[in-house]
C-alpha positions as CSV (number, residue, x, y, z in Angstrom):
1,M,-0.1,0.1,0.0
2,I,3.0,2.6,0.7
3,I,4.8,1.8,-2.4
4,V,1.3,2.3,-4.5
5,I,1.0,6.3,-2.6
6,T,4.7,6.3,-3.7
7,I,4.7,6.1,-6.3
8,L,1.3,8.0,-7.0
9,G,2.8,10.5,-5.1
10,I,5.9,10.7,-7.4
11,L,3.7,10.6,-11.1
12,N,1.7,13.7,-9.2
13,I,4.3,15.8,-8.6
14,G,5.2,14.9,-12.5
15,L,2.6,15.8,-14.0
16,G,2.0,18.9,-11.9
17,Y,5.4,20.1,-13.4
18,A,4.5,19.0,-16.4
19,T,1.7,21.1,-16.7
20,Y,3.7,23.9,-15.5
21,N,5.4,23.8,-18.0
22,L,2.6,23.6,-20.8
23,L,0.7,26.0,-19.6
24,K,4.1,28.9,-19.4
25,K,5.0,27.7,-23.3
26,L,1.5,28.4,-24.2
27,E,1.6,31.3,-22.4
28,I,4.2,31.9,-24.6
29,Y,2.3,31.8,-28.0
30,E,0.1,33.4,-26.9
31,K,1.6,36.5,-26.6
32,S,4.1,35.8,-30.2
33,I,0.2,36.0,-31.7
34,E,-0.9,38.9,-29.9
35,E,2.4,40.6,-30.9
36,F,2.5,39.6,-34.2
37,Y,-1.3,39.8,-34.6
38,T,-0.9,44.0,-33.5
39,S,2.8,44.3,-35.6
40,L,0.6,43.3,-38.3
41,S,-2.5,45.7,-38.2
42,F,-0.1,48.0,-37.6
43,V,1.9,48.0,-40.2
44,L,-1.4,47.5,-42.7
45,H,-2.5,50.7,-41.8
46,T,0.5,51.8,-42.2
47,M,1.3,51.1,-45.6
48,R,-2.8,52.4,-46.3
49,T,-2.0,55.3,-44.6
50,L,0.9,56.4,-47.0
51,D,-1.6,54.3,-50.2
52,E,-4.0,56.6,-49.5
53,K,-5.2,57.1,-52.8
54,Q,-5.3,53.2,-53.3
55,M,-2.6,52.8,-56.0
56,F,-0.7,50.6,-54.8
57,E,-3.3,48.2,-53.3
58,S,-5.0,47.8,-56.6
59,D,-1.4,47.2,-58.5
60,D,-1.2,42.9,-59.0
61,E,1.6,42.9,-57.5
62,V,2.1,45.1,-54.4
63,G,-2.4,43.9,-53.8
64,T,-1.9,40.7,-52.9
65,V,0.8,41.7,-50.2
66,F,-2.3,44.6,-48.9
67,R,-5.1,41.7,-49.2
68,Q,-2.6,38.3,-47.6
69,M,-2.1,41.4,-44.7
70,S,-5.8,42.2,-44.7
71,D,-6.3,37.7,-44.7
72,I,-3.8,37.1,-41.7
73,L,-5.6,39.4,-40.0
74,F,-8.9,37.9,-40.0
75,T,-7.9,34.1,-39.3
76,L,-5.6,35.6,-37.1
77,R,-8.9,38.2,-35.4
78,P,-11.4,34.9,-34.0
79,I,-8.7,33.2,-32.0
80,I,-6.7,36.2,-30.4
81,Y,-10.8,37.3,-29.7
82,G,-12.2,34.0,-29.7
83,K,-14.9,35.0,-31.5
84,E,-16.1,36.3,-35.2
85,Q,-16.5,38.9,-34.5
86,N,-18.6,40.7,-37.7
87,E,-16.3,42.8,-39.2
88,E,-15.8,43.9,-42.7
89,K,-12.4,43.4,-44.6
90,D,-10.3,46.9,-44.4
């Protein structure tokens, strides 16, 4: 009986340590995704501010970059905020 309790105690400590490490990694990943989203939003906003006449956004090659960045933002938005938001693409 004492052997079983000892084994379960060691297993419990090991699982607790593993859970703690996974939680710390998850927090790091969440923070990285939020920082990426914020940076990408800022870059897209800055690009649109510089291209106020929409000459580059409507161009084939540069417009593709605008669309890809916009698509990435709207893909990440539900991940960060936890739900779909009824907003039109910028």
